[in-house]
C-alpha positions as CSV (number, residue, x, y, z in Angstrom):
1,M,-79.2,-26.2,-143.3
2,S,-81.8,-29.0,-143.6
3,I,-85.4,-28.8,-144.0
4,S,-88.2,-31.5,-144.3
5,L,-91.4,-30.8,-146.3
6,V,-94.6,-33.0,-146.3
7,L,-96.2,-32.6,-149.7
8,I,-99.9,-32.9,-149.0
9,P,-102.3,-33.8,-151.9
10,L,-104.8,-30.9,-152.9
11,T,-107.6,-33.2,-151.8
12,M,-106.4,-32.6,-148.3
13,A,-106.2,-28.9,-148.5
14,A,-108.0,-28.2,-145.2
15,V,-105.7,-30.4,-143.4
16,G,-102.7,-29.0,-145.2
17,A,-103.7,-25.4,-144.2
18,W,-103.9,-26.4,-140.6
19,Q,-100.6,-28.3,-140.8
20,A,-98.9,-25.4,-142.6
21,S,-99.9,-23.0,-139.7
22,R,-97.8,-25.0,-137.0
23,K,-94.1,-25.0,-136.5
24,E,-92.7,-28.3,-136.0
25,T,-89.1,-30.0,-135.7
26,D,-88.4,-33.6,-136.3
27,A,-86.2,-36.0,-134.0
28,D,-83.0,-34.7,-135.7
29,G,-83.9,-31.0,-135.0
30,R,-84.7,-30.2,-138.5
31,T,-87.5,-27.7,-139.4
32,V,-90.6,-29.6,-140.9
33,C,-92.8,-27.5,-143.4
34,H,-96.1,-28.9,-144.7
35,V,-96.8,-27.8,-148.4
36,Q,-99.8,-28.5,-150.5
37,T,-99.2,-30.3,-153.6
38,R,-100.9,-32.2,-156.5
39,M,-97.9,-34.5,-157.1
40,R,-98.7,-38.3,-157.2
41,D,-97.2,-39.8,-160.3
42,S,-93.4,-40.5,-159.8
43,E,-92.8,-40.5,-163.6
44,L,-94.3,-37.1,-163.8
45,L,-92.6,-35.8,-160.6
46,I,-89.1,-37.0,-162.2
47,A,-89.9,-35.2,-165.4
48,A,-90.9,-32.0,-163.5
49,L,-87.8,-32.2,-161.4
50,T,-85.8,-32.5,-164.7
51,D,-87.6,-29.4,-166.1
52,T,-86.3,-27.5,-163.0
53,K,-82.6,-28.3,-164.2
54,A,-82.4,-30.8,-161.3
55,A,-79.9,-33.8,-161.8
56,V,-82.3,-36.7,-160.9
57,T,-81.5,-40.2,-159.5
58,R,-84.0,-42.7,-158.5
59,S,-83.9,-45.7,-156.2
60,A,-86.5,-48.2,-155.2
61,Q,-87.8,-45.9,-152.5
62,T,-86.4,-42.5,-153.0
63,I,-86.2,-39.9,-155.8
64,T,-83.3,-37.5,-155.4
65,A,-82.9,-34.1,-157.1
66,D,-79.8,-32.0,-156.9
67,W,-79.5,-28.3,-158.0
68,H,-76.4,-26.1,-157.4
69,G,-76.1,-26.1,-153.6
70,V,-79.4,-27.9,-152.8
71,R,-80.4,-31.5,-152.5
72,A,-83.9,-32.9,-152.2
73,Q,-84.8,-36.4,-151.2
74,F,-88.4,-37.4,-152.0
75,Q,-90.0,-40.4,-150.3
76,R,-93.7,-41.6,-149.8
77,D,-94.7,-42.1,-146.2
78,S,-97.1,-45.1,-145.2
79,S,-100.1,-43.0,-146.5
80,G,-98.5,-42.5,-149.9
81,I,-97.8,-38.9,-149.3
82,W,-94.6,-37.5,-150.7
83,Q,-92.1,-36.2,-148.1
84,V,-89.2,-34.1,-149.2
85,D,-85.9,-33.5,-147.2
86,F,-84.0,-30.6,-148.4
87,T,-80.4,-30.2,-147.4
88,G,-77.8,-27.6,-148.5
89,E,-78.1,-23.9,-149.1
90,V,-81.8,-24.0,-148.3
91,D,-84.0,-22.3,-145.5
92,E,-87.8,-22.2,-144.5
93,Q,-88.6,-19.5,-147.2
94,R,-86.6,-21.1,-150.0
95,A,-87.8,-24.9,-149.6
96,P,-91.5,-23.9,-150.3
97,E,-90.5,-21.8,-153.1
98,I,-88.5,-24.7,-154.7
99,V,-91.6,-27.0,-154.1
100,S,-93.8,-24.4,-155.8
101,A,-91.5,-24.3,-158.8
102,I,-91.6,-28.2,-158.9
103,D,-95.3,-28.1,-158.5
104,Q,-95.8,-25.8,-161.5
105,A,-93.4,-27.9,-163.7
106,Y,-95.4,-31.0,-162.6
107,G,-98.6,-29.2,-163.6
108,R,-97.1,-28.8,-167.1
109,Q,-96.1,-32.4,-167.2
110,V,-99.7,-33.4,-166.4
111,Q,-101.1,-30.9,-169.1
112,Q,-98.7,-32.4,-171.7
113,T,-99.7,-36.0,-170.7
114,V,-103.6,-35.2,-170.9
115,L,-103.1,-33.5,-174.3
116,A,-101.1,-36.4,-175.6
117,K,-103.8,-38.7,-174.6
118,L,-106.6,-36.6,-176.1
119,L,-104.6,-36.3,-179.3
120,D,-103.9,-40.0,-179.4
121,R,-107.6,-41.0,-178.7
122,A,-109.4,-38.4,-180.9
123,P,-109.1,-40.6,-184.2
124,S,-110.7,-43.7,-182.7
125,A,-113.5,-41.4,-181.3
126,G,-114.2,-40.0,-184.7
127,M,-112.5,-36.6,-184.1
128,T,-109.9,-34.7,-185.8
129,V,-107.9,-31.7,-184.6
130,A,-109.1,-28.5,-186.0
131,S,-106.7,-26.3,-184.1
132,Q,-104.4,-26.2,-181.1
133,T,-103.3,-22.9,-179.5
134,V,-101.1,-22.4,-176.7
135,E,-101.9,-19.2,-174.7
136,D,-99.6,-16.8,-173.0
137,D,-100.4,-18.4,-169.6
138,E,-99.5,-21.7,-171.1
139,S,-103.1,-23.0,-171.2
140,V,-103.9,-25.1,-174.3
141,T,-106.9,-24.6,-176.4
142,L,-107.8,-27.6,-178.5
143,V,-110.5,-27.4,-181.1
144,L,-111.7,-31.0,-182.4
145,N,-114.0,-31.7,-185.2
146,V,-116.5,-34.4,-184.6
147,G,-117.6,-37.1,-187.1
148,A,-114.4,-37.4,-189.4
149,R,-112.7,-40.8,-188.7
150,S,-109.2,-41.3,-190.0
C-alpha cells in the first residue's frame, strides 16, 4: 500500500485541521493524508528519523527513511512544506502514527539543539550552570547562575 502525507507546519494549524478532515487521493490513486508537524530543519529531521531506527539516505531533493517493511520519502513542495510518501506495510492509520513518532523524535532533537546552544553561550553571557535536571517527561530544567564569567 502507498500513502502520501502532507506535513503541515504548526503555524498553519487551522488549515491543517481542515485539510485533515477531508479524504483525498492523488493522480496515482494513493490515499493522501494531511498531518500537522513542526518539522522544518532537514538535519534535525534526519537525526529524528535515525532516532526512530530508520536507515536514512539523502539526495539533493529527497530524504528517504526505511524501516522493516515501510519506506518513507520526504520532499518539500513549492511552498517549502514537507510531503512524505509511504510505501510498503502501511495504511491510513499507521502512517500518521509513524509521523507522530518522527515528530516526537524531532522535538527531542530541537530540545537537544537549544540546550546545547544555551550551554555553549552561557559563559559569554556571564552565566554558569548551577544544575541541569531531566524530568520523567523528558523536559529539562536548567538553572543558571548569573554574574560568574569563566
